[in-house]
C-alpha positions as CSV (number, residue, x, y, z in Angstrom):
1,M,0.0,0.0,0.0
2,N,1.5,3.3,-1.1
3,S,1.3,6.3,1.3
4,E,2.2,9.9,1.1
5,N,5.4,9.1,3.1
6,D,6.5,6.3,0.8
7,T,10.3,6.5,0.5
8,R,10.7,4.1,-2.5
9,K,12.3,5.4,-5.7
10,P,9.8,7.1,-8.0
11,V,8.8,5.3,-11.1
12,D,9.6,8.4,-13.2
13,S,12.8,10.1,-12.3
14,R,11.1,13.5,-13.0
15,T,8.7,13.0,-10.1
16,Y,9.1,12.9,-6.4
17,A,7.1,11.7,-3.4
18,I,6.5,14.2,-0.6
19,S,8.9,12.5,1.7
20,Q,11.7,12.7,-1.0
21,L,11.4,16.4,-1.5
22,A,11.0,17.0,2.3
23,R,14.2,15.1,3.0
24,E,16.1,16.6,0.1
25,F,15.3,20.2,1.2
26,G,15.4,19.6,5.0
27,V,11.7,20.5,5.5
28,T,8.8,18.6,6.9
29,P,6.0,17.1,4.7
30,R,3.7,19.4,6.6
31,A,5.6,22.4,5.2
32,L,5.1,21.1,1.7
33,R,1.4,20.7,2.3
34,F,1.4,24.3,3.8
35,Y,2.9,25.7,0.6
36,E,0.4,23.8,-1.4
37,D,-2.5,25.2,0.7
38,K,-1.1,28.7,0.1
39,G,-1.0,28.1,-3.7
40,L,2.7,28.1,-4.0
41,L,3.0,24.4,-5.0
42,S,0.6,22.4,-7.0
43,P,1.6,18.7,-7.1
44,A,-0.3,16.2,-9.1
45,R,-2.2,13.4,-7.4
46,E,-2.0,9.7,-7.8
47,G,-4.8,8.4,-5.6
48,L,-4.1,10.0,-2.2
49,N,-0.4,10.6,-2.9
50,R,1.1,13.9,-4.0
51,V,3.4,13.6,-6.9
52,Y,5.9,16.5,-7.3
53,S,7.4,17.3,-10.7
54,N,10.8,18.9,-11.5
55,R,8.8,22.2,-11.8
56,D,7.5,21.8,-8.3
57,R,11.0,21.0,-7.1
58,A,12.3,24.2,-8.7
59,R,9.5,26.2,-7.2
60,L,10.2,24.7,-3.7
61,K,13.8,25.7,-4.1
62,L,12.7,29.3,-4.9
63,I,10.2,29.3,-2.0
64,L,12.8,28.2,0.5
65,S,15.4,30.7,-0.9
66,G,12.9,33.5,-0.6
67,R,12.0,32.5,2.9
68,K,15.6,32.4,3.9
69,V,16.2,36.0,2.9
70,G,13.0,37.2,4.6
71,F,10.5,37.5,1.7
72,S,6.9,37.2,2.7
73,L,4.8,34.4,1.1
74,N,3.0,37.1,-0.9
75,D,6.4,38.4,-2.3
76,I,7.3,34.8,-3.1
77,R,4.0,34.2,-4.8
78,E,4.5,37.4,-7.0
79,I,7.9,36.2,-8.0
80,L,6.7,32.7,-8.8
81,D,3.7,34.1,-10.7
82,L,6.1,36.0,-13.0
83,Y,7.5,32.7,-14.1
84,D,4.1,31.3,-14.8
85,L,3.0,34.2,-17.0
86,G,5.3,33.2,-19.8
87,D,6.1,36.9,-20.2
88,N,9.5,37.8,-21.6
89,Q,12.4,37.0,-19.3
90,R,13.5,40.6,-19.0
91,A,10.3,41.6,-17.3
92,Q,10.6,38.7,-14.9
93,L,14.1,39.5,-14.0
94,R,13.4,43.2,-13.6
95,A,10.6,42.5,-11.1
96,A,12.6,39.9,-9.2
97,Y,15.6,42.3,-9.1
98,K,13.4,45.1,-7.7
99,K,12.0,42.7,-5.0
100,H,15.6,41.7,-4.0
101,K,16.8,45.3,-3.8
102,Q,13.9,46.2,-1.6
103,Q,14.6,43.2,0.7
104,I,18.2,44.3,1.0
105,E,17.1,47.7,2.2
106,V,14.7,46.1,4.7
107,L,17.5,43.8,6.1
108,N,20.0,46.6,6.2
109,Q,17.5,48.7,8.3
110,Q,16.9,45.7,10.6
111,R,20.7,45.2,11.0
112,L,21.0,48.9,11.9
113,E,18.2,48.6,14.5
114,I,19.8,45.4,15.9
115,D,23.2,47.0,16.2
116,E,21.6,50.0,18.0
117,A,19.8,47.7,20.4
118,L,23.0,45.7,21.1
119,D,24.9,48.9,21.8
120,A,22.2,50.0,24.3
121,L,22.3,46.6,26.0
122,H,26.1,46.7,26.3
123,K,25.9,50.1,27.8
124,G,23.3,48.9,30.2
125,V,25.3,45.9,31.3
126,D,28.4,48.1,31.8
127,W,26.4,50.5,34.0
128,L,24.8,47.7,36.0
129,E,28.3,46.1,36.6
130,K,29.6,49.4,37.9
131,K,26.6,49.9,40.1
132,L,26.8,46.4,41.5
133,D,30.6,46.9,42.2
134,S,30.0,50.2,43.9
135,I,27.4,48.9,46.4
136,G,29.3,45.9,47.4
137,P,28.0,42.3,47.9
138,S,24.4,41.6,48.8
139,E,23.5,40.1,52.1
140,D,23.0,36.7,50.4
141,E,26.4,36.9,48.7
142,S,28.0,37.9,52.0
143,E,26.3,35.0,53.8
144,A,27.4,32.6,51.1
145,A,31.0,33.9,51.4
146,R,31.0,33.4,55.2
147,A,29.6,29.9,54.9
148,Y,32.3,29.0,52.2
149,D,35.0,30.5,54.5
150,A,33.8,28.5,57.4
151,V,33.8,25.2,55.4
152,A,37.3,26.0,54.0
153,R,38.6,26.8,57.5
154,A,37.2,23.6,58.9
155,R,38.8,21.5,56.2
156,L,42.1,23.2,56.6
157,E,42.0,22.7,60.4
158,G,41.0,19.1,59.9
159,E,44.0,18.5,57.5
160,D,46.3,20.3,59.9
161,H,45.0,18.1,62.8
162,A,45.4,14.9,60.7
163,A,48.9,15.9,59.7
164,A,49.9,16.6,63.3
165,E,48.9,13.1,64.4
């Protein structure tokens, strides 16, 4: 009985089972079904099994690349739709180029904001360290230090006593 998770070799080398594509791209079968639900992939069906073509494989590669660089699913859909239109390649490339340039700007802005947040956190840590050093140890820290000191003294005295005997 074939299932959606069948790992046997496909009969046609140009088709893939859901488990094969999931394993190849390091995603879960659920992710592939999600992309199908969102209209980004459209595998054929053989009974209850999804059968992915080389076209589906190429689309999945583009989807995952787009997700990796932070494109939304709508952005990815627009880029994929350009390839489906059969329009001239120049228009497709120009639109994809524009999307990529926009995403670079978004990521550069995010990097700037992250750098600013890290700088603020480092300054906060430095200030807190100085403040902690200036007020001395807390009561709990002092008590722990006294307890450690007492245990260390007892051990040393025990070793001295044993050595004297």
